[in-house]
C-alpha positions as CSV (number, residue, x, y, z in Angstrom):
1,M,61.5,36.9,133.5
2,L,61.9,33.8,135.3
3,L,59.9,31.1,133.9
4,R,58.4,28.0,135.4
5,S,60.6,25.7,134.2
6,G,63.4,28.0,136.1
7,K,65.1,29.3,133.3
8,I,65.5,33.0,132.5
9,K,64.0,34.4,129.4
10,H,64.9,38.2,128.5
11,V,62.1,40.2,128.3
12,N,64.2,43.1,126.6
13,S,65.2,41.8,123.2
14,K,67.7,44.6,122.5
15,C,71.3,44.2,122.6
16,Y,72.5,44.9,126.0
17,A,75.5,46.4,125.0
18,C,74.0,49.0,122.8
19,N,70.3,49.0,123.9
20,E,69.9,50.6,120.2
21,Y,69.5,47.3,117.8
22,Y,68.1,43.8,118.5
23,G,70.1,41.1,120.4
24,N,70.1,37.3,119.1
25,K,71.0,34.5,121.1
26,K,73.6,33.4,118.7
27,F,75.2,36.8,119.3
28,K,75.1,36.0,123.0
29,Y,72.2,38.5,123.1
30,K,74.3,41.4,121.5
31,C,73.5,43.0,118.1
32,Y,75.9,42.1,115.3
33,R,77.5,45.5,115.5
34,C,78.5,44.9,119.1
35,Y,79.1,41.0,118.6
36,K,81.7,41.8,115.9
37,N,83.0,44.9,117.6
38,L,82.1,46.9,114.6
39,P,82.8,50.9,114.9
40,D,79.7,52.8,115.0
41,I,78.4,53.9,111.9
42,Y,76.9,57.2,113.4
43,P,79.9,59.3,114.8
44,W,77.0,61.9,115.4
45,R,76.2,60.0,118.6
46,K,79.8,60.7,120.4
47,P,79.8,63.9,122.1
48,C,83.1,64.7,121.3
49,F,82.4,64.5,117.5
50,R,79.6,67.0,118.3
51,E,81.7,69.1,120.1
52,Q,84.1,69.1,116.8
53,V,81.6,70.1,114.7
54,N,80.3,72.8,116.4
55,Q,84.0,74.1,117.0
56,W,84.2,73.9,113.3
57,A,81.3,76.0,112.7
58,K,82.2,78.4,115.2
59,N,85.5,78.8,113.3
60,E,84.0,79.2,110.1
61,L,81.3,82.0,111.5
62,A,84.0,83.7,113.1
63,K,85.3,84.3,109.4
64,T,82.5,85.7,108.3
65,S,82.0,87.6,111.4
66,R,85.4,89.4,110.7
67,T,84.0,90.7,107.5
68,Q,81.4,92.7,109.3
69,V,78.9,91.5,106.7
70,T,76.4,90.2,109.5
71,M,76.1,93.9,110.2
72,I,75.0,94.8,106.6
73,V,72.8,91.9,106.2
74,K,71.2,93.0,109.6
75,K,70.9,96.3,108.2
76,V,69.6,95.5,104.6
77,I,67.1,93.4,106.3
78,S,65.9,96.2,108.7
79,I,65.5,98.6,105.8
80,C,63.7,96.1,103.3
81,Y,61.2,94.5,106.1
82,T,60.1,97.9,108.1
83,R,56.8,98.4,106.2
84,M,53.8,96.0,105.2
85,D,55.0,96.6,101.4
86,S,58.1,94.3,102.2
87,S,60.5,94.3,99.2
88,H,61.8,90.9,99.4
89,K,63.4,91.4,95.4
90,L,65.4,94.0,97.1
91,L,66.9,91.9,99.8
92,D,66.9,88.6,97.3
93,V,69.2,90.9,94.9
94,T,71.4,92.4,97.7
95,I,72.1,89.0,99.5
96,K,73.0,87.6,96.1
97,N,75.5,90.2,95.3
98,I,76.9,90.0,98.6
99,H,77.2,86.3,98.5
100,R,78.8,86.8,95.1
101,E,81.3,89.0,96.3
102,M,82.5,87.1,99.2
103,Q,82.9,84.0,97.1
104,E,85.1,85.8,94.9
105,S,87.0,87.2,97.8
106,G,87.8,83.8,99.0
107,N,85.2,84.2,102.0
108,S,81.7,82.9,102.6
109,L,78.4,84.3,103.9
110,Y,77.1,82.3,106.6
111,L,74.9,83.2,109.6
112,S,74.8,81.2,113.1
113,A,71.5,79.4,113.9
114,K,71.2,81.8,117.0
115,E,71.6,84.9,114.6
116,G,69.4,83.4,112.3
117,A,66.4,83.1,114.4
118,H,67.2,86.8,115.8
119,I,67.0,88.2,112.2
120,L,63.7,86.5,111.5
121,R,62.0,87.2,114.3
122,H,63.2,90.3,115.7
123,I,64.2,92.3,112.5
124,G,61.9,93.5,110.4
125,I,58.2,91.9,109.6
126,D,58.3,88.1,109.9
127,C,57.1,86.6,106.5
128,E,58.1,83.5,104.5
129,Q,60.1,85.3,101.8
130,K,62.4,86.2,104.5
131,S,62.7,83.0,105.6
132,H,63.4,81.5,102.2
133,I,66.6,84.3,102.0
134,I,67.7,83.7,105.8
135,C,67.9,80.0,106.5
136,P,70.2,79.0,103.5
137,L,72.8,81.3,105.1
138,V,72.2,79.4,108.8
139,L,75.9,77.0,108.6
140,D,75.1,75.3,111.7
141,W,71.6,74.0,110.7
142,W,71.7,71.4,113.5
143,N,71.3,73.9,115.9
144,M,68.3,75.5,114.7
145,K,66.1,73.2,116.8
146,K,67.3,75.3,120.0
147,Y,65.8,78.4,118.7
148,K,62.3,79.8,117.7
149,Y,62.3,78.4,113.9
150,N,58.7,77.7,112.5
151,S,57.7,74.2,111.1
152,T,58.5,75.3,107.6
153,E,61.8,76.6,108.3
154,M,62.7,73.6,110.1
155,C,61.7,71.4,107.7
156,Y,63.3,72.6,104.7
157,F,66.5,74.0,106.1
158,G,66.5,72.2,109.7
159,R,66.1,68.7,108.5
160,Y,63.1,68.5,110.6
161,G,65.0,69.1,113.7
162,D,65.5,65.3,114.0
163,E,68.2,63.3,115.8
164,S,67.9,60.4,113.6
165,E,68.4,62.8,110.6
166,F,71.3,64.4,111.8
167,E,72.9,60.7,112.2
168,E,72.2,60.2,108.9
169,R,73.6,63.4,107.5
170,I,76.5,64.5,109.6
171,K,79.2,61.8,109.5
172,S,82.5,64.1,108.8
173,I,83.7,67.4,109.2
174,P,83.0,69.7,107.4
175,P,79.3,68.5,107.6
176,P,77.0,69.0,104.7
177,K,76.0,72.9,103.8
178,P,72.7,74.1,104.6
179,N,69.8,73.3,102.4
180,P,70.2,75.5,99.2
181,C,67.4,77.9,98.1
182,F,66.2,79.7,95.1
183,I,68.9,82.5,96.0
184,F,71.9,80.3,95.7
């Protein structure tokens, strides 16, 4: 903004290099991080890092899908949640046993965010107990915001679907595991 004195006042006081933090005249209107050329503390902001994290998740999910366990989980859910008297105790015990067997054999039991949403919404009755059993199995929890998860599932297991929360949590590969629940 041009002042009457002829001087120019910067209207935007944010760092003109990153436009994230506030700049300072002492640092030539850059933030301290840009002025000192410090590395970014949040690798999640870089598209190449996001792609690496997604690729890691795909590789881990491929290991689970090779064991055909997702088909078994879907079948058990369809059996347990077809009637109104959904027997979530049976599903709970079955998933615990499958999870234990997978760990003993050196494998892991995970679902993708897409598979989890499909199981929750399209296989059997949609209920809260099923969410607490399926959502902890979602490995790529940062992708849950792309699918139809309800607010409770997003809050407990998807870390609110908030990008700033992802930046705080995902700083390396492998990223943190999904939030645990009463099952595991």
